[in-house]
C-alpha positions as CSV (number, residue, x, y, z in Angstrom):
1,M,107.9,-14.0,35.8
2,L,105.7,-11.6,37.8
3,M,103.2,-12.5,40.4
4,H,100.1,-10.7,41.7
5,H,96.7,-11.9,43.0
6,T,94.8,-9.9,40.4
7,V,95.9,-8.3,37.1
8,V,93.8,-5.4,35.6
9,V,94.4,-4.9,31.9
10,G,93.9,-1.2,30.9
11,T,94.4,2.3,32.2
12,G,91.1,3.9,31.4
13,C,88.1,4.8,33.6
14,A,87.2,1.2,34.2
15,G,90.7,-0.2,34.7
16,Y,91.9,2.4,37.2
17,S,88.5,2.3,39.0
18,C,88.8,-1.5,39.5
19,A,92.4,-1.4,40.6
20,D,91.7,1.5,43.0
21,R,88.9,-0.4,44.7
22,L,90.9,-3.7,44.9
23,A,93.8,-1.8,46.5
24,E,91.4,-0.1,48.9
25,L,90.2,-3.6,50.0
26,G,93.7,-4.8,50.5
27,R,94.0,-7.0,47.4
28,D,97.4,-7.5,45.8
29,V,96.7,-5.9,42.3
30,C,98.7,-4.7,39.4
31,I,97.8,-2.9,36.2
32,V,99.1,-4.0,32.7
33,T,98.9,-1.5,29.8
34,E,100.2,-1.1,26.3
35,G,100.6,2.6,27.1
36,V,99.3,4.6,30.1
37,H,98.4,7.6,27.9
38,M,96.7,5.5,25.2
39,G,93.0,4.4,25.0
40,T,89.6,6.0,24.7
41,S,89.0,7.3,28.2
42,R,91.9,9.6,28.1
43,N,91.7,10.6,24.4
44,T,88.1,11.1,23.4
45,G,85.1,13.3,24.1
46,S,82.5,15.5,22.5
47,D,81.1,19.0,22.9
48,K,80.2,18.3,26.5
49,Q,81.0,14.6,27.2
50,T,78.1,13.1,29.1
51,Y,77.9,11.1,32.4
52,Y,74.6,9.5,33.1
53,K,73.3,8.9,36.6
54,L,70.3,9.1,38.8
55,T,68.8,12.6,39.1
56,L,70.5,14.6,41.8
57,S,68.8,18.0,41.5
58,G,65.4,19.7,41.3
59,G,61.9,18.4,42.1
60,G,61.3,16.0,39.3
61,A,60.4,12.4,40.3
62,D,63.1,9.8,39.7
63,S,64.1,6.5,41.3
64,V,66.5,3.6,40.9
65,R,63.7,1.5,39.4
66,D,62.8,4.3,36.9
67,M,66.4,4.6,35.7
68,A,66.7,0.8,35.4
69,Q,63.5,0.8,33.3
70,T,65.1,3.4,31.0
71,L,68.2,1.3,30.5
72,Y,66.1,-1.9,30.1
73,D,63.8,-0.3,27.6
74,G,66.8,0.2,25.2
75,G,66.4,-3.4,24.3
76,A,68.5,-6.6,24.7
77,M,69.7,-5.6,28.1
78,D,69.2,-7.9,31.0
79,G,67.1,-6.5,33.9
80,D,69.6,-7.4,36.6
81,E,72.3,-5.4,34.8
82,A,69.9,-2.5,34.3
83,L,69.0,-2.5,38.0
84,S,72.6,-2.8,39.3
85,E,73.9,-0.1,37.0
86,A,71.1,2.2,38.1
87,A,71.6,1.4,41.7
88,G,75.3,1.9,41.6
89,S,75.2,5.2,39.6
90,V,75.1,7.5,42.6
91,E,77.9,5.8,44.5
92,G,80.1,5.8,41.4
93,F,79.3,9.4,40.6
94,I,79.9,10.8,44.1
95,R,83.2,8.8,44.3
96,L,84.4,10.7,41.2
97,V,83.3,14.0,42.7
98,L,85.2,13.3,45.9
99,L,88.3,12.4,43.8
100,G,88.1,15.9,42.2
101,V,86.2,15.5,38.9
102,P,84.6,18.9,38.4
103,F,81.0,18.0,37.8
104,P,79.0,21.3,38.2
105,S,76.7,21.9,41.2
106,D,74.8,24.9,42.3
107,V,75.3,26.9,45.5
108,Y,73.0,24.4,47.3
109,G,75.0,21.4,46.2
110,Q,72.6,20.1,43.6
111,Y,74.2,18.4,40.6
112,A,72.3,19.9,37.7
113,G,71.3,17.7,34.8
114,Y,70.2,17.9,31.2
115,K,68.5,15.5,28.8
116,T,70.7,13.3,26.6
117,D,69.8,10.9,23.8
118,H,67.3,8.1,24.9
119,D,66.8,9.9,28.2
120,P,63.2,10.7,29.4
121,R,64.5,12.8,32.3
122,T,67.5,15.1,32.9
123,R,69.9,12.6,34.4
124,A,72.9,13.6,32.2
125,T,75.7,15.8,33.5
126,S,79.2,16.8,32.2
127,A,82.5,18.2,33.3
128,G,83.0,19.5,29.7
129,P,84.5,18.0,26.5
130,L,87.1,16.1,28.4
131,T,85.0,14.4,31.1
132,S,86.4,10.9,30.7
133,R,89.9,12.3,30.7
134,Y,89.2,14.1,34.0
135,M,87.8,10.8,35.4
136,T,90.9,8.9,34.2
137,E,93.3,11.3,35.7
138,A,91.5,11.5,39.0
139,L,91.4,7.7,39.3
140,E,95.0,7.5,38.3
141,R,96.0,9.8,41.1
142,S,94.1,7.7,43.6
143,V,95.8,4.5,42.3
144,K,99.2,6.1,42.4
145,A,98.6,7.2,46.0
146,K,98.0,3.5,46.9
147,N,101.3,2.4,45.2
148,V,99.6,0.0,42.8
149,P,102.2,-1.3,40.4
150,V,101.6,-0.3,36.8
151,Y,103.5,-2.2,34.1
152,D,103.6,0.1,31.1
153,G,104.5,-1.1,27.6
154,L,103.1,-4.6,28.0
155,T,100.6,-6.0,25.5
156,A,98.4,-8.8,26.8
157,V,98.3,-11.6,24.3
158,K,97.0,-14.7,26.0
159,I,94.9,-15.7,29.1
160,L,96.8,-18.6,30.7
161,K,94.4,-21.3,32.0
162,S,94.6,-24.6,33.9
163,C,91.5,-26.9,34.3
164,G,89.5,-24.2,32.6
165,A,90.3,-21.4,35.1
166,V,92.7,-18.4,34.9
167,V,96.2,-19.0,36.3
168,G,98.0,-16.2,34.6
169,L,98.5,-13.7,31.8
170,L,101.0,-13.7,29.0
171,C,102.3,-10.4,27.6
172,L,104.8,-9.1,25.1
173,D,107.0,-6.2,26.0
174,R,108.0,-3.4,23.6
175,L,110.9,-5.5,22.3
176,G,108.6,-8.4,21.6
177,Q,109.8,-10.5,24.5
178,P,107.3,-12.7,26.4
179,I,106.5,-11.9,30.1
180,A,104.2,-14.1,32.1
181,I,102.3,-13.0,35.2
182,R,101.0,-15.6,37.7
183,C,97.6,-14.5,39.0
184,A,94.2,-15.7,40.2
185,E,92.1,-13.2,38.3
186,V,92.4,-11.1,35.1
187,V,90.1,-8.1,34.7
188,L,89.9,-6.9,31.0
189,C,89.3,-3.2,30.9
190,T,90.6,-2.8,27.4
191,G,87.8,-0.8,25.8
192,G,85.8,-1.6,22.7
193,P,87.1,-3.2,19.6
194,A,87.7,0.1,17.9
195,G,90.2,-1.3,15.4
196,V,87.7,-3.3,13.4
197,Y,86.7,-0.2,11.4
198,R,88.4,2.2,9.2
199,A,85.9,5.1,9.7
200,S,86.3,5.5,13.4
201,V,86.2,8.4,15.9
202,Y,88.1,6.3,18.5
203,P,91.7,7.5,19.1
204,E,94.1,5.7,16.9
205,S,95.8,4.3,20.0
206,Q,92.6,2.3,20.8
207,T,92.2,-1.1,19.1
208,G,90.6,-3.3,21.8
209,S,91.4,-6.8,23.0
210,T,88.3,-8.8,22.7
211,G,90.2,-11.6,20.9
212,L,91.9,-12.3,24.3
213,A,88.5,-13.2,25.7
214,I,87.4,-15.1,22.6
215,D,90.6,-17.2,22.7
216,A,90.1,-17.9,26.4
217,G,86.6,-19.3,25.8
218,A,84.5,-16.4,27.0
219,A,81.1,-15.7,25.3
220,L,80.1,-12.4,23.7
221,R,76.9,-10.5,24.1
222,N,75.1,-8.2,21.7
223,F,78.3,-8.0,19.7
224,S,76.6,-6.5,16.7
225,E,75.3,-3.5,18.6
226,W,77.2,-0.2,18.1
227,Q,76.8,3.5,18.1
228,Y,77.8,5.4,14.9
229,G,77.6,9.1,14.4
230,L,79.1,12.2,12.8
231,A,82.7,12.9,13.7
232,S,85.6,15.0,12.5
233,V,88.3,12.9,10.9
234,D,91.4,15.1,10.7
235,F,91.2,15.3,14.4
236,R,89.0,12.4,15.7
237,W,86.2,13.9,17.8
238,N,82.4,13.6,18.1
239,V,80.5,16.5,16.6
240,S,77.4,16.2,18.7
241,G,75.5,18.6,21.0
242,T,76.4,22.3,20.6
243,Y,78.4,21.7,17.4
244,Q,75.0,20.9,15.7
245,Q,72.8,23.2,17.7
246,V,74.6,26.3,16.5
247,L,73.5,25.3,13.0
248,P,76.7,25.1,10.9
249,R,76.6,25.0,7.2
250,Y,77.0,21.5,5.7
251,L,78.8,21.4,2.4
252,S,80.4,18.8,0.2
253,V,83.3,19.3,-2.2
254,D,84.2,17.3,-5.3
255,E,87.6,16.7,-6.8
256,Q,87.4,19.9,-8.8
257,G,86.7,21.9,-5.7
258,V,83.0,22.5,-6.5
259,E,81.0,23.1,-3.3
260,R,77.3,22.4,-2.7
261,E,75.1,22.6,0.4
262,F,73.7,19.1,-0.1
263,L,71.4,19.1,3.0
264,C,69.5,22.1,1.6
265,D,69.3,20.5,-1.8
266,A,67.9,17.2,-0.4
267,L,65.7,18.5,2.4
268,G,64.9,22.1,1.7
269,E,66.4,25.0,3.6
270,S,64.0,25.1,6.6
271,R,63.9,21.3,7.2
272,A,67.7,21.1,6.8
273,L,68.1,23.6,9.7
274,D,65.7,21.7,11.9
275,M,67.3,18.3,11.3
276,T,70.7,19.8,11.9
277,F,69.6,21.2,15.2
278,L,68.0,17.8,16.2
279,K,71.4,16.1,15.6
280,G,72.6,17.8,18.7
281,Y,70.1,15.9,20.9
282,Q,69.9,12.8,18.7
283,W,73.5,12.5,17.6
284,P,73.8,8.6,17.3
285,F,72.6,7.2,14.0
286,D,69.2,5.5,14.6
287,V,67.2,3.5,12.1
288,R,64.0,4.7,13.7
289,K,64.9,8.3,12.8
290,V,65.9,7.9,9.1
291,D,63.0,10.1,8.2
292,G,64.1,12.5,11.0
293,S,67.5,13.6,12.3
294,S,69.3,10.5,11.1
295,V,68.6,11.5,7.5
296,V,71.6,13.9,8.0
297,D,73.9,10.9,8.6
298,L,72.5,9.1,5.5
299,L,73.1,12.2,3.3
300,V,76.6,12.7,4.7
301,H,77.3,9.0,4.0
302,R,75.9,9.3,0.5
303,E,78.2,12.2,-0.4
304,C,81.2,10.3,0.9
305,E,80.3,7.3,-1.1
306,R,80.2,9.5,-4.2
307,G,83.8,10.4,-3.5
308,R,83.1,13.9,-2.2
309,R,84.5,15.4,1.0
310,V,82.0,16.6,3.6
311,Y,82.5,19.6,5.9
312,M,80.7,21.5,8.6
313,D,81.4,25.2,8.2
314,F,81.0,27.5,11.2
315,T,82.1,30.6,9.4
316,R,78.9,31.3,7.3
317,E,75.2,30.8,7.8
318,P,73.6,27.9,5.9
319,R,71.7,28.8,2.8
320,G,68.3,30.4,3.5
321,F,69.1,30.8,7.2
322,S,67.1,33.2,9.4
323,F,65.8,32.8,12.9
324,D,62.3,33.2,11.7
325,V,62.4,30.0,9.6
326,L,63.6,27.8,12.5
327,G,61.2,25.5,14.3
328,D,60.0,26.4,17.7
329,E,62.4,24.1,19.5
330,A,65.6,25.3,17.8
331,R,64.6,29.0,18.1
332,G,63.6,28.6,21.7
333,Y,66.9,26.9,22.6
334,L,69.0,29.6,21.0
335,K,67.0,32.4,22.5
336,R,67.1,30.9,26.0
337,S,70.9,30.4,25.6
338,G,71.4,34.0,24.6
339,A,72.7,32.9,21.2
340,M,70.5,34.8,18.7
341,T,73.6,36.1,17.0
342,A,74.9,36.0,13.5
343,T,77.1,33.1,12.3
344,P,77.5,29.6,13.8
345,I,81.0,30.3,15.1
346,A,79.7,33.3,17.1
347,R,76.9,31.1,18.6
348,L,79.4,28.4,19.4
349,A,81.8,30.9,21.1
350,H,78.9,32.2,23.2
351,M,77.5,28.8,24.3
352,N,80.6,26.5,24.4
353,P,84.0,28.3,23.8
354,K,85.8,25.2,25.1
355,A,84.5,23.4,21.9
356,I,86.5,25.9,19.8
357,E,89.6,25.8,22.0
358,L,89.7,22.0,21.8
359,Y,90.0,22.1,18.0
360,R,92.5,25.0,18.1
361,S,94.7,22.9,20.4
362,H,94.8,20.3,17.6
363,G,95.7,22.8,14.8
364,I,92.1,23.4,13.5
365,D,90.7,27.0,13.8
366,L,87.0,26.9,13.4
367,Y,87.0,30.6,12.9
368,T,88.7,30.1,9.5
369,S,88.6,26.5,8.6
370,P,85.7,24.1,7.8
371,L,85.7,20.8,9.7
372,R,85.8,17.6,7.7
373,V,83.3,15.0,8.9
374,M,82.2,11.4,8.2
375,V,79.8,8.9,9.9
376,C,82.1,6.9,12.2
377,A,82.1,4.1,14.7
378,Q,81.9,5.7,18.1
379,H,81.0,3.2,20.8
380,H,80.4,-0.5,21.2
381,N,77.2,-1.3,23.1
382,G,78.0,-5.1,23.1
383,G,81.1,-6.9,24.3
384,I,82.2,-9.8,26.5
385,A,79.3,-11.5,28.2
386,V,79.4,-10.9,32.0
387,D,77.1,-11.1,35.0
388,I,76.3,-8.1,37.2
389,D,79.7,-8.5,38.9
390,G,81.7,-8.5,35.6
391,L,82.4,-12.2,35.7
392,T,82.6,-14.1,32.4
393,C,81.9,-17.8,32.0
394,V,85.6,-18.4,32.5
395,P,86.5,-18.8,36.2
396,G,88.8,-15.9,37.2
397,L,88.2,-13.8,34.1
398,Y,86.3,-10.5,34.5
399,A,85.5,-7.6,32.2
400,A,84.4,-4.0,32.8
401,G,83.9,-0.8,30.9
402,E,83.3,-0.9,27.2
403,A,85.0,-4.3,26.9
404,A,82.0,-5.8,28.8
405,G,78.7,-6.3,26.9
406,T,76.4,-4.9,29.6
407,L,74.5,-2.4,27.4
408,G,71.8,-3.1,24.9
409,V,70.6,-1.8,21.5
410,Y,69.9,1.7,22.6
411,R,71.4,3.4,25.6
412,P,71.2,6.9,27.1
413,G,74.2,9.0,26.3
414,G,76.7,8.8,29.1
415,S,75.5,5.5,30.5
416,A,78.7,3.9,29.2
417,L,80.8,6.1,31.6
418,N,78.5,5.1,34.4
419,A,79.0,1.4,33.5
420,T,82.8,1.9,33.8
421,Q,82.4,2.8,37.4
422,V,79.6,0.5,38.5
423,V,80.8,-2.8,36.9
424,S,84.4,-2.2,37.8
425,R,83.6,-1.6,41.4
426,R,81.3,-4.6,41.6
427,A,84.0,-6.8,40.0
428,A,86.5,-5.7,42.6
429,D,84.1,-6.5,45.4
430,A,83.3,-9.9,43.9
431,I,87.0,-10.8,43.5
432,V,87.7,-10.0,47.1
433,R,84.6,-12.0,48.3
434,A,85.6,-15.0,46.2
435,K,89.0,-15.3,47.9
436,R,90.5,-17.4,45.1
437,P,94.0,-18.3,46.0
438,L,97.0,-17.9,43.8
439,P,97.3,-20.9,41.4
440,D,99.9,-23.4,42.4
441,M,103.3,-23.1,40.6
442,D,102.9,-26.4,38.7
443,A,99.7,-25.4,37.1
444,F,101.1,-22.0,36.1
445,E,104.3,-23.5,34.6
446,R,102.3,-26.1,32.6
447,A,100.2,-23.2,31.2
448,C,103.3,-21.3,30.3
449,R,104.9,-24.3,28.5
450,D,101.7,-24.6,26.4
451,T,102.4,-21.1,25.1
452,D,105.8,-22.0,23.6
453,A,104.3,-22.9,20.2
454,F,102.2,-19.7,20.2
455,I,105.3,-17.5,20.8
456,G,107.2,-19.5,18.2
457,R,104.5,-19.0,15.7
458,L,104.5,-15.2,16.3
459,S,108.3,-15.0,16.0
460,G,108.2,-16.9,12.7
461,C,106.3,-14.0,11.2
462,V,109.2,-11.6,11.1
463,S,110.2,-10.9,7.5
464,D,112.0,-8.3,5.3
465,T,108.7,-8.1,3.3
466,P,106.2,-6.9,5.9
467,N,102.5,-6.7,4.9
468,A,100.5,-6.7,8.2
469,E,99.6,-3.1,8.2
470,E,98.3,-3.2,4.6
471,R,96.2,-6.3,5.3
472,R,94.8,-4.8,8.5
473,V,93.7,-1.6,6.7
474,S,92.1,-3.7,4.0
475,R,90.0,-5.6,6.5
476,Q,89.0,-2.4,8.3
477,T,87.9,-0.8,5.1
478,R,85.8,-3.8,4.1
479,M,84.2,-3.9,7.6
480,T,83.3,-0.2,7.3
481,S,81.8,-0.8,3.9
482,V,79.5,-3.7,4.7
483,C,79.1,-4.0,8.5
484,A,78.9,-0.6,10.0
485,H,75.7,1.6,10.1
486,I,74.8,0.4,6.6
487,R,74.8,-3.5,6.4
488,S,74.1,-5.9,3.6
489,R,73.2,-9.5,4.5
490,K,74.7,-10.8,1.2
491,A,77.9,-8.8,1.5
492,M,78.4,-9.7,5.2
493,R,78.1,-13.4,4.3
494,E,80.7,-13.0,1.6
495,L,83.0,-11.1,3.9
496,A,82.6,-13.6,6.7
497,E,83.8,-16.4,4.3
498,D,86.7,-14.2,3.2
499,F,87.7,-13.6,6.8
500,A,87.4,-17.2,7.8
501,E,89.9,-18.0,5.0
502,E,92.2,-15.2,6.1
503,A,92.1,-16.5,9.7
504,R,93.0,-20.0,8.5
505,V,96.2,-18.8,6.7
506,F,96.9,-15.8,9.0
507,W,100.2,-17.1,10.5
508,D,101.4,-18.3,7.1
509,V,100.8,-15.0,5.3
510,E,100.9,-12.0,7.7
511,R,104.4,-10.6,8.2
512,V,106.0,-7.8,10.2
513,G,109.4,-6.2,9.8
514,S,110.9,-6.8,13.2
515,Q,110.5,-8.5,16.6
516,T,109.4,-5.2,18.1
517,E,106.3,-5.4,15.9
518,L,105.1,-8.7,17.2
519,A,102.5,-7.0,19.5
520,Y,101.1,-5.3,16.4
521,L,100.9,-8.6,14.6
522,Y,99.1,-10.2,17.5
523,R,96.7,-7.3,17.6
524,S,95.9,-7.8,13.9
525,Y,95.0,-11.4,14.6
526,D,92.9,-10.3,17.6
527,L,91.0,-7.8,15.4
528,L,90.5,-10.4,12.6
529,Q,88.9,-12.8,15.1
530,T,86.9,-9.9,16.6
531,S,85.6,-8.9,13.2
532,R,84.6,-12.5,12.5
533,A,82.6,-12.5,15.7
534,L,81.0,-9.2,14.8
535,L,80.0,-10.4,11.4
536,D,78.4,-13.6,12.8
537,A,76.3,-11.7,15.3
538,A,75.4,-9.0,12.7
539,M,74.3,-11.6,10.2
540,V,72.0,-13.4,12.7
541,C,70.5,-10.1,13.9
542,A,70.0,-8.9,10.3
543,D,68.3,-12.2,9.3
544,T,66.1,-12.0,12.4
545,F,65.3,-8.3,13.0
546,G,66.2,-6.6,9.8
547,S,67.2,-3.0,10.6
548,R,67.7,-2.5,14.3
549,G,69.4,0.1,16.5
550,A,72.3,1.6,14.6
551,A,72.3,-0.9,11.7
552,L,70.3,-0.1,8.6
553,V,70.0,-3.4,6.6
554,S,69.9,-2.7,2.9
555,D,68.5,-6.1,2.0
556,P,66.2,-7.0,4.9
557,P,64.4,-10.3,5.3
558,E,60.7,-10.5,4.3
559,R,59.6,-10.9,7.9
560,S,61.4,-9.5,11.0
561,E,61.2,-10.4,14.7
562,T,60.3,-7.7,17.2
563,E,60.8,-9.7,20.5
564,N,63.3,-8.3,23.0
565,L,66.2,-10.7,22.4
566,A,69.9,-10.6,23.1
567,A,72.5,-12.1,20.9
568,V,75.1,-14.5,22.5
569,T,78.1,-15.5,20.4
570,T,80.5,-18.3,21.2
571,Y,83.6,-19.7,19.5
572,D,84.7,-23.3,19.1
573,G,86.8,-23.0,16.0
574,D,83.8,-21.5,14.3
575,F,81.5,-18.7,15.6
576,H,77.9,-19.4,16.6
577,T,75.3,-16.8,17.6
578,V,72.0,-17.6,19.2
579,L,69.3,-15.2,20.3
580,T,68.0,-15.5,23.9
581,P,65.2,-13.7,25.9
582,V,66.5,-11.1,28.2
583,K,65.9,-11.3,32.0
584,P,63.2,-9.1,33.4
585,I,64.1,-6.4,36.0
586,P,64.3,-8.1,39.4
587,E,61.8,-7.4,42.1
588,P,64.1,-7.7,45.2
589,D,63.0,-7.8,48.8
590,E,63.4,-4.2,50.0
591,W,62.3,-4.8,53.6
592,F,65.1,-3.0,55.5
593,E,65.7,-5.6,58.2
594,N,66.2,-8.3,55.5
595,V,68.4,-6.1,53.4
596,W,70.5,-5.2,56.4
597,R,71.0,-8.8,57.4
598,A,72.1,-9.8,53.9
599,Y,74.4,-6.8,53.7
600,E,76.1,-7.7,56.9
601,T,76.8,-11.2,55.6
602,R,78.4,-9.8,52.4
603,R,80.4,-7.1,54.3
604,V,81.9,-9.7,56.7
605,R,83.1,-11.8,53.7
606,L,84.8,-8.7,52.3
């Protein structure tokens, strides 16, 4: 048995940030992780991975309220969450700068920005393709300097509770042996439920742990809301931004090796160029843009459905290319960037050589090889329902980062990285203010005894005829087919029924080959439950809204709702999703003397 006041699960941007703040405030904290070098924060990115924060350069007007309004206007996001994430953005960003993340500034100290998707200003910034990795590594160094214990190789499998509140965490080690940790709080920073889909740009090491929260009784929020977009699949990476703006040639190849430039065939040569360029700014699939830039995603998806492989080719110009046929925006961008040169690869080398180096480091030479792409799941905007301090409806259980459902239908690119810092820090402060004592030993031991049947059930699934991997892949494939960016109400209902039956017989049917694979088996069950929750939320939203956000419903209802509603999903043996009005943005008292007095009260409690 281990004992710490607070256990943070996950070693990404949110997990390290929360643990670092807790240690700074003197809290006894540890980190639990399946693998320090696993997960999305350390292993994902794009052409220039974006961090979204309040404007910190130039003379353009901006304010906390304006940024909150942008977040809120994305739909289905509560106003208090929007305000807190906007207000905390500068503190979180500057903290990363001070920890050594190389966000670019000019000679005067201004942090230059650019416009990202769903961003009316230029709040976005970047430290390059590996921004989240730099963040993770900087926060990790800070955590190590504070001597925070990190238990590597532990898979969290159950939140231990007594009288409805957290008293501990049950884990499996790499040998499949149970290890219990007595604690007063658990903070889930386990990322999004990446493992529900087959077509995914998430690193293969990222699966998510939402099932932990479901099993513990936590509610979910906006669980059907995702981002999908074009990504390379031989090496998983987002092909946004510069990858599109240099205007690569899109081609599909059939089984006989016959190539065709399908974008040009479908859109005409000039429009195909303009839509490709716009994909750089408007990378996420968006049902509002199916007649615009998102037509590229639909055409790529159609070719893949026909059994053809789709590639972006940077070695040759697209058919009919000339700078004269480009729209004003594309031509002006390339001219101002000094990239009026022949071939997409030359333009990419001029504007973003790191984008080429990244693929070369993974065995793909864009100078000679086309890049295979698909429309993939990229980010979960929904997640575990939390308040502005990351607290769930379960006392002692918190969530931050992509695991938490703080974002709405649409979000500015990079706002997820901001959320990892703001919510994790607020959660740490709230934990210290709450001063929950360690649970008494009797309560903890009772909770541990209640898990004996659970561990026994897991152990009984070891067999010399393993099938868990095959069955997991089958579920992922079916989810990608009917509940990703293209959704069918009828097919989702049929799949939900199938998955309910698979969950009912899971422990009687699923098998792994050894005790060391029990963590894999548990994760498969976690993903099955998570998929069921996603289907329930997606069906309710499809029935109510039809197509919305990143979900194009192929069989929409006759009438659809347009009110700004959030979806809340709960589990009591069955999943139930209800739609609730969002909270407006608060209008707090900003009179300095009053704010100061309230702050002093909170500070003393810390």
